[in-house]
C-alpha positions as CSV (number, residue, x, y, z in Angstrom):
1,M,-4.7,26.2,26.0
2,N,-6.0,27.8,22.8
3,A,-9.7,27.0,21.2
4,K,-8.2,24.2,18.9
5,T,-6.2,22.4,21.9
6,G,-9.4,22.6,23.8
7,E,-11.6,20.6,20.7
8,L,-9.2,18.4,20.7
9,A,-8.9,17.4,24.4
10,M,-12.6,16.9,24.5
11,A,-12.2,14.9,21.8
12,G,-9.6,12.9,23.7
13,E,-7.2,13.8,21.3
14,A,-3.6,15.6,21.7
15,D,-2.6,18.6,20.2
16,P,-0.4,17.7,17.0
17,A,1.9,20.0,17.7
18,G,2.7,17.8,20.6
19,I,2.7,14.9,18.9
20,M,5.8,13.1,18.0
21,I,6.3,9.7,16.1
22,G,8.7,7.8,14.5
23,L,8.4,4.2,12.5
24,E,10.6,1.4,11.9
25,T,9.3,-0.5,8.9
26,H,10.7,-3.8,7.9
27,V,9.9,-5.5,4.6
28,Q,11.2,-9.1,3.8
29,L,13.2,-8.9,0.8
30,N,12.3,-11.3,-2.6
31,T,15.6,-12.7,-3.1
32,Q,16.1,-16.5,-4.0
33,S,17.7,-17.6,-0.8
34,K,18.3,-16.3,3.0
35,L,20.7,-13.5,4.1
36,F,23.1,-15.7,5.5
37,C,22.6,-19.0,4.3
38,G,21.7,-21.2,0.8
39,C,18.2,-22.0,2.0
40,A,15.2,-20.9,-0.2
41,N,13.7,-18.0,0.6
42,P,9.9,-19.2,1.5
43,V,8.7,-16.0,0.2
44,H,8.5,-17.6,-3.0
45,Q,6.6,-20.7,-1.7
46,D,4.3,-22.4,0.7
47,A,6.3,-25.5,2.8
48,E,5.7,-27.5,5.5
49,P,7.0,-26.2,8.8
50,N,11.2,-26.3,9.8
51,T,11.5,-28.0,5.8
52,L,13.5,-24.9,4.5
53,T,16.1,-25.3,7.0
54,C,19.9,-25.7,7.7
55,P,22.6,-25.6,10.2
56,T,23.1,-22.0,9.9
57,C,19.4,-20.8,10.1
58,L,18.5,-23.1,12.4
59,G,21.3,-21.4,14.9
60,L,23.6,-24.8,15.4
61,P,26.7,-24.5,17.0
62,G,29.6,-24.4,14.7
63,A,27.3,-23.3,11.9
64,K,29.1,-20.1,10.1
65,P,26.9,-17.5,7.8
66,R,27.7,-15.8,4.4
67,V,26.2,-13.0,3.0
68,N,23.6,-13.1,0.7
69,E,25.2,-10.5,-2.6
70,R,21.6,-9.9,-4.0
71,A,20.0,-8.7,-0.5
72,I,23.0,-5.9,-0.5
73,A,22.2,-5.1,-4.1
74,S,18.3,-4.4,-3.0
75,G,19.4,-2.7,-0.1
76,I,21.6,-0.5,-1.7
77,A,18.7,0.0,-4.6
78,V,16.4,1.0,-1.6
79,G,18.8,3.3,-0.1
80,L,19.5,5.0,-3.5
81,G,15.4,5.6,-4.3
82,L,15.2,7.2,-0.7
83,G,18.0,9.4,-1.4
84,C,20.1,8.1,1.4
85,Q,24.3,8.3,1.5
86,L,25.1,4.7,1.3
87,A,27.9,3.8,3.4
88,K,31.2,3.0,1.6
89,E,32.2,0.3,4.4
90,M,29.5,-1.8,6.5
91,F,29.4,-4.9,8.7
92,F,27.0,-6.7,11.0
93,S,26.7,-6.8,14.8
94,R,24.8,-9.4,17.5
95,K,22.2,-8.2,18.7
96,T,21.3,-10.4,21.9
97,Y,18.2,-11.0,23.0
98,F,16.6,-14.5,24.5
99,Y,13.0,-15.0,23.0
100,P,12.2,-18.4,21.7
101,D,12.0,-17.6,18.3
102,M,15.7,-16.9,17.9
103,S,17.2,-20.3,18.8
104,K,21.2,-18.8,18.9
105,N,20.3,-15.9,21.4
106,F,21.2,-13.4,19.0
107,Q,20.0,-11.7,15.7
108,I,22.6,-10.7,13.1
109,T,21.5,-7.0,12.5
110,Q,23.4,-3.7,11.3
111,Y,23.6,-1.2,14.1
112,E,26.9,0.7,14.5
113,V,27.3,1.1,10.4
114,P,23.9,1.0,8.6
115,L,23.7,0.4,4.6
116,A,22.2,3.6,4.0
117,A,21.7,6.5,6.1
118,Q,20.1,10.4,6.1
119,G,17.6,10.2,3.4
120,S,14.3,11.2,2.3
121,L,10.8,10.8,1.5
122,E,8.0,12.7,0.4
123,A,4.6,11.8,1.3
124,Q,1.4,14.4,0.7
125,G,4.0,17.4,0.8
126,K,5.8,16.5,3.7
127,A,9.5,15.7,3.5
128,I,10.2,12.3,6.0
129,R,13.8,12.4,7.0
130,I,15.0,8.4,6.7
131,R,17.4,8.2,9.6
132,R,19.0,4.8,8.5
133,V,18.2,1.5,6.4
134,H,19.9,-1.6,7.3
135,L,19.7,-5.3,6.8
136,E,19.1,-8.2,9.3
137,E,18.0,-11.4,9.6
138,D,14.0,-12.7,10.2
139,P,14.0,-14.6,13.4
140,A,11.7,-18.0,13.4
141,R,7.9,-18.0,13.7
142,L,6.1,-19.2,16.7
143,V,2.5,-21.0,15.9
144,H,-0.3,-21.1,18.6
145,G,-2.3,-23.4,18.5
146,P,-4.1,-26.4,21.0
147,R,-0.5,-27.9,21.2
148,G,1.1,-25.2,22.5
149,T,3.6,-22.4,20.8
150,L,5.7,-24.2,18.4
151,A,8.1,-22.5,16.4
152,D,8.6,-23.1,12.5
153,Y,12.3,-22.3,11.3
154,N,11.3,-21.7,7.5
155,R,10.9,-18.2,8.2
156,S,14.2,-17.8,10.1
157,G,17.4,-16.5,8.3
158,V,15.1,-14.7,5.8
159,P,16.3,-11.3,4.4
160,L,15.0,-8.4,6.3
161,L,15.2,-4.7,5.3
162,E,14.7,-2.0,8.2
163,I,14.0,1.6,7.3
164,V,13.7,4.0,10.5
165,T,12.6,7.3,10.3
166,E,13.2,10.4,12.4
167,P,10.2,11.3,14.8
168,D,9.2,13.7,12.1
169,F,5.2,12.2,12.0
170,R,2.7,14.5,13.7
171,S,-0.6,12.6,13.2
172,P,-1.6,9.1,12.3
173,A,-2.6,10.1,9.0
174,E,0.5,11.2,8.1
175,A,2.3,7.7,9.1
176,R,-0.3,6.1,7.3
177,A,0.3,8.3,3.8
178,Y,4.3,7.8,4.4
179,L,3.8,4.0,4.4
180,Q,1.6,4.0,1.5
181,K,4.4,6.1,-0.4
182,L,6.9,3.8,1.4
183,E,5.5,0.5,-0.1
184,L,4.6,2.0,-3.4
185,I,8.1,2.7,-3.7
186,L,9.4,-0.7,-3.3
187,A,6.4,-2.1,-5.2
188,Y,8.5,-0.4,-8.0
189,L,11.9,-1.3,-6.8
190,G,10.6,-4.9,-7.1
191,V,12.5,-6.0,-3.9
192,A,9.8,-6.7,-1.7
193,G,9.0,-10.1,-0.4
194,G,6.2,-10.5,1.8
195,I,5.5,-9.6,5.2
196,F,5.4,-5.6,5.8
197,K,5.7,-4.5,9.5
198,S,5.9,-1.4,11.1
199,D,7.0,-0.4,14.8
200,A,6.2,2.7,16.1
201,N,7.6,5.0,18.5
202,I,5.5,7.3,20.1
203,S,5.3,10.4,22.7
204,L,3.1,13.1,23.5
205,H,4.3,16.3,24.9
206,G,7.9,15.5,25.9
207,G,7.0,12.3,27.6
208,E,8.1,8.5,27.7
209,R,8.5,7.3,24.2
210,V,6.1,4.2,24.0
211,E,6.9,1.3,21.1
212,V,4.1,0.0,19.8
213,K,5.2,-3.6,17.8
214,N,3.9,-5.3,14.9
215,I,1.5,-3.4,13.0
216,T,0.9,-4.7,9.6
217,G,0.1,-2.7,6.8
218,T,-1.0,0.7,6.3
219,K,-4.7,1.0,7.6
220,E,-3.4,-0.6,11.0
221,I,-1.1,1.7,11.4
222,E,-3.3,4.8,11.6
223,Q,-5.9,2.4,13.8
224,A,-3.1,1.9,16.5
225,L,-1.5,5.3,16.7
226,S,-4.8,7.2,17.1
227,Y,-5.5,4.4,19.7
228,E,-2.2,5.0,21.7
229,I,-2.9,8.7,21.5
230,V,-6.3,8.4,23.0
231,R,-4.8,5.9,25.2
232,Q,-1.9,8.8,26.3
233,S,-4.1,11.5,26.3
234,S,-6.3,10.0,28.7
235,L,-3.7,9.0,31.2
236,A,-2.4,12.4,31.5
237,R,-6.2,14.2,31.9
238,R,-5.9,12.0,34.9
239,G,-2.8,13.2,36.4
240,Q,-0.7,9.8,35.0
241,K,2.2,9.8,32.7
242,A,2.9,7.0,30.4
243,V,5.6,5.2,31.1
244,R,8.4,3.6,28.5
245,E,7.3,0.3,27.1
246,T,6.9,-2.1,24.6
247,R,3.3,-2.7,23.7
248,A,1.8,-4.7,21.3
249,W,-1.0,-3.8,18.7
250,N,-4.3,-6.3,18.9
251,P,-5.5,-6.2,15.2
252,D,-8.9,-7.9,16.7
253,L,-9.5,-5.9,19.5
254,K,-8.5,-2.6,18.2
255,I,-6.3,-1.5,21.0
256,T,-2.3,-1.6,22.3
257,Q,-2.0,-3.9,24.8
258,E,1.2,-4.2,27.4
259,M,4.0,-6.5,26.4
260,R,7.1,-5.8,28.4
261,G,9.4,-2.4,29.5
262,K,11.3,-0.8,26.7
263,E,14.5,-2.2,26.7
264,G,17.5,0.4,26.0
265,E,20.3,0.1,23.3
266,A,22.4,-1.2,25.8
267,E,20.5,-4.2,26.9
268,Y,20.6,-5.5,23.9
269,G,24.7,-6.4,24.0
270,Y,25.8,-5.2,20.1
271,I,28.7,-6.5,19.5
272,F,30.8,-7.1,16.0
273,E,29.2,-10.2,14.0
274,P,33.0,-12.3,14.3
275,D,31.8,-14.5,11.4
276,L,31.3,-11.9,9.2
277,T,34.4,-9.8,7.4
278,R,33.8,-5.6,6.8
279,I,31.9,-5.8,3.6
280,T,33.5,-3.2,0.8
281,L,30.7,-1.9,-1.4
282,P,32.3,-0.7,-4.5
283,Q,31.6,2.4,-6.0
284,E,31.6,0.7,-9.6
285,T,28.5,-1.8,-8.3
286,V,27.0,1.2,-6.7
287,A,26.7,3.0,-10.0
288,K,25.9,0.3,-11.9
289,I,22.3,-0.4,-9.7
290,K,22.0,3.5,-9.9
291,A,22.2,3.5,-13.5
292,T,19.6,0.6,-13.6
293,L,17.0,1.6,-11.4
294,P,13.3,1.7,-12.6
295,E,11.3,4.8,-12.9
296,L,9.9,5.8,-9.3
297,P,6.5,7.0,-8.6
298,D,7.4,10.5,-8.8
299,Q,8.8,10.6,-12.1
300,R,6.4,8.1,-13.2
301,Y,3.5,11.2,-11.8
302,A,5.7,14.0,-13.4
303,R,5.8,12.3,-16.9
304,F,2.4,11.6,-17.1
305,L,1.2,14.6,-16.5
306,K,3.5,15.8,-19.3
307,H,3.6,13.6,-21.8
308,Y,-0.4,12.4,-21.6
309,A,-1.7,15.3,-20.4
310,L,-3.9,14.1,-17.8
311,P,-5.3,15.5,-15.1
312,P,-3.2,15.3,-11.5
313,K,-5.6,13.3,-9.8
314,V,-6.1,10.8,-12.3
315,A,-2.1,10.7,-12.9
316,E,-2.0,10.1,-9.2
317,S,-4.6,7.4,-8.8
318,L,-2.7,5.6,-12.1
319,V,1.1,6.1,-10.8
320,S,-0.8,4.6,-7.0
321,D,-1.0,1.0,-8.2
322,L,2.1,0.1,-10.6
323,D,0.0,-2.6,-12.3
324,I,-2.5,0.1,-13.4
325,A,0.3,2.3,-14.3
326,L,1.7,-0.4,-16.7
327,L,-1.4,-1.4,-17.8
328,F,-2.4,2.4,-18.6
329,E,0.6,2.7,-20.5
330,Q,-0.4,-0.5,-23.1
331,V,-4.0,0.6,-23.5
332,A,-2.5,4.7,-24.0
333,K,-1.4,3.4,-27.0
334,E,-4.8,2.3,-28.8
335,V,-6.7,4.3,-26.9
336,D,-7.0,8.0,-26.0
337,P,-5.0,8.5,-22.9
338,K,-7.2,10.9,-21.4
339,V,-10.0,8.3,-21.6
340,A,-7.8,5.3,-21.0
341,G,-6.6,7.2,-17.7
342,T,-10.1,8.5,-16.7
343,W,-11.8,4.9,-17.1
344,L,-8.6,2.9,-15.5
345,A,-8.5,5.5,-12.6
346,G,-12.1,5.3,-12.0
347,Y,-14.3,2.3,-12.8
348,L,-11.6,0.0,-13.1
349,K,-9.8,0.7,-9.8
350,K,-13.3,1.4,-8.1
351,T,-14.5,-2.0,-9.2
352,L,-10.9,-4.0,-8.0
353,N,-11.0,-2.1,-5.0
354,Y,-15.1,-3.4,-4.2
355,N,-13.3,-6.8,-4.8
356,E,-10.7,-6.3,-2.9
357,L,-8.9,-7.8,-6.1
358,S,-5.4,-6.2,-8.0
359,F,-5.5,-6.4,-11.4
360,K,-3.1,-9.1,-12.0
361,A,-5.5,-11.1,-9.7
362,S,-8.4,-10.3,-11.2
363,G,-8.2,-12.3,-14.6
364,L,-8.6,-9.5,-17.0
365,Q,-6.9,-8.9,-20.0
366,P,-5.1,-5.6,-21.5
367,S,-6.4,-6.6,-24.7
368,W,-10.1,-6.9,-23.1
369,I,-10.2,-3.6,-21.5
370,V,-8.6,-1.8,-25.2
371,W,-11.5,-3.1,-27.0
372,L,-13.9,-2.1,-24.5
373,L,-12.7,1.3,-25.0
374,Q,-12.6,1.7,-28.1
375,L,-16.5,0.3,-28.5
376,F,-16.9,2.8,-26.0
377,V,-14.9,5.9,-28.1
378,R,-16.8,4.7,-31.4
379,G,-19.9,5.1,-29.2
380,G,-21.4,1.5,-29.4
381,I,-21.8,1.3,-26.0
382,T,-22.9,3.7,-23.1
383,D,-20.6,5.0,-20.1
384,R,-23.2,2.8,-17.9
385,N,-23.4,-0.2,-19.4
386,A,-19.6,-0.2,-20.2
387,E,-18.9,0.2,-16.1
388,M,-21.6,-2.7,-16.1
389,A,-19.0,-4.7,-18.5
390,I,-16.2,-4.0,-16.4
391,R,-18.0,-5.5,-13.3
392,R,-19.4,-8.5,-14.9
393,M,-15.8,-9.0,-16.8
394,V,-13.9,-9.6,-13.2
395,D,-17.3,-11.4,-12.1
396,E,-17.5,-13.6,-14.8
397,Q,-14.0,-14.0,-16.1
398,L,-15.0,-13.7,-19.8
399,P,-14.1,-10.9,-22.6
400,P,-16.2,-8.3,-23.5
401,Q,-17.3,-9.6,-26.4
402,E,-19.1,-12.2,-24.6
403,I,-20.3,-10.2,-21.6
404,I,-22.1,-7.9,-23.9
405,Q,-23.8,-10.5,-25.8
406,K,-24.4,-12.3,-23.0
407,H,-26.0,-9.3,-20.9
408,G,-27.4,-7.1,-24.0
409,L,-25.7,-4.4,-23.0
410,A,-25.0,-2.7,-26.5
411,G,-27.0,-3.4,-29.7
412,P,-30.3,-2.3,-31.7
413,V,-32.3,0.2,-29.7
414,E,-35.5,1.6,-30.8
415,D,-35.6,5.1,-32.4
416,P,-34.2,7.2,-28.9
417,A,-36.9,10.3,-29.3
418,L,-40.0,7.5,-29.5
419,L,-38.5,5.7,-26.6
420,V,-38.3,9.1,-25.0
421,R,-42.2,9.8,-26.0
422,K,-43.2,6.8,-24.6
423,V,-41.5,7.4,-21.1
424,V,-42.9,10.7,-21.5
425,E,-46.3,9.6,-22.1
426,A,-46.0,6.6,-19.2
427,N,-44.9,8.9,-16.3
428,P,-47.6,12.2,-16.7
429,R,-47.0,13.2,-13.1
430,A,-43.3,13.7,-13.4
431,V,-43.9,15.4,-16.6
432,E,-45.9,17.6,-14.4
433,D,-43.9,17.8,-11.6
434,F,-41.4,19.3,-14.2
435,R,-43.6,22.0,-15.8
436,K,-44.1,23.2,-12.0
437,G,-40.0,23.8,-12.2
438,E,-38.8,20.8,-10.1
439,A,-35.6,19.9,-11.3
440,K,-35.8,16.1,-9.6
441,A,-38.2,15.1,-12.0
442,L,-35.7,15.6,-15.1
443,N,-33.6,13.7,-13.9
444,Y,-36.4,10.8,-12.6
445,L,-37.6,11.0,-16.3
446,V,-33.8,10.4,-17.7
447,G,-33.5,7.3,-15.1
448,E,-36.3,6.0,-16.5
449,G,-35.2,6.1,-20.2
450,I,-31.8,4.6,-18.9
451,K,-34.0,1.7,-18.0
452,A,-36.1,1.5,-20.8
453,S,-33.3,1.6,-22.9
454,K,-31.4,-0.9,-20.6
455,G,-28.8,1.5,-20.8
456,R,-27.9,1.5,-24.5
457,V,-29.0,5.0,-24.8
458,D,-26.7,7.3,-23.0
459,A,-27.8,10.3,-20.2
460,A,-27.0,13.0,-21.7
461,T,-28.7,12.2,-25.2
462,L,-32.0,11.3,-22.9
463,R,-31.9,14.3,-21.5
464,K,-31.6,16.3,-24.5
465,L,-34.7,14.3,-25.6
466,V,-36.8,14.7,-22.6
467,L,-36.3,18.9,-22.8
468,Q,-37.0,19.0,-27.0
469,L,-40.1,17.4,-25.8
470,L,-41.2,18.9,-22.8
471,E,-40.1,22.4,-23.5
């Protein structure tokens, strides 16, 4: 054991070389109707329990499924976006299991021949192999409450796309980066609807594979896997082995908990779905979908670098949020692209993230951002007060003209040189410290100047005037 491995073991972690992680990610598609019937897809609306149902999605005897062509088209788009090989012919199978959320005791899914396979996704410079992309139906939703556990069949039959990777991850951070990139690609393709969940399979040093189910979001995948690595490492230090099992992630306790022994593929009793025929994917249909694919994140990133000459970090930040990327292209038509990119990737995203808002949900208008940045470029407002204006715009849902007037963020200010003289005269101790060579005294005087001007004079101008007066 080398020194690095020893450090990891002492920290309760495993050597990354011995970690194998694979992900199975399920995303609800945003088709108008469900996968095998004409009921409305509940991802578009809130509805009373069991009101968006029919005999097919309730699993009643004699009901026959029919396939949603739009769901297949969405699956093809994702397969192409992930560089997969598409099946020329596909079919559905029955996966048998006896859970209360599946009344007919089987799930219609794809097993033998998935819609797409053998793709890859690059995240943080590492290529993650995509084993398969396939369609299946969502089960019902179980609701636990004081009256016991009830089933809401509105969700039953919602089209799910499952994206399965090879066990290529060597750390929870890699898994999180992959999911962030996958979620972004799905957003660019415009196919994602509601729930975005992953099941993770993890083993350490060739031990048994443990499945962790129902991990929602990208942050929790890292938390769940980190916990499981510590748990399995702890077992190994005590001379015990991890057993092959399925565990559930508890987001409240931040731990994984035992659910059941891990089923093998044979236990699901896969058989071909007899009520659905084989489906041929016409090459002309695939070609049409391929021709209409939108610009994907990596393509947009490369274009932003080349066309707008943006710094890589700025371009990456813009592209990582589709709404912000689209906003940037609007603003860059009327404001210098480098100014627009810096402000949107920095101040605007920081404010939205702090308030846990997307741009669409913020109430901000593109024209507001354009007006404010044009004012900044003309020197009509300092960077500090422009940032304050963005914060106020989000808080108060008002355009920048009203925000600036209401809070006095721009406008006439007394002669900056006279203002600096007053600040210097009011702070003799700081002046004395400055003359002794203390650099922080200069920063203090500049800060006092910003306060005195209410942010209307920028820090660079104040610093220059202070130095001219004191040197």
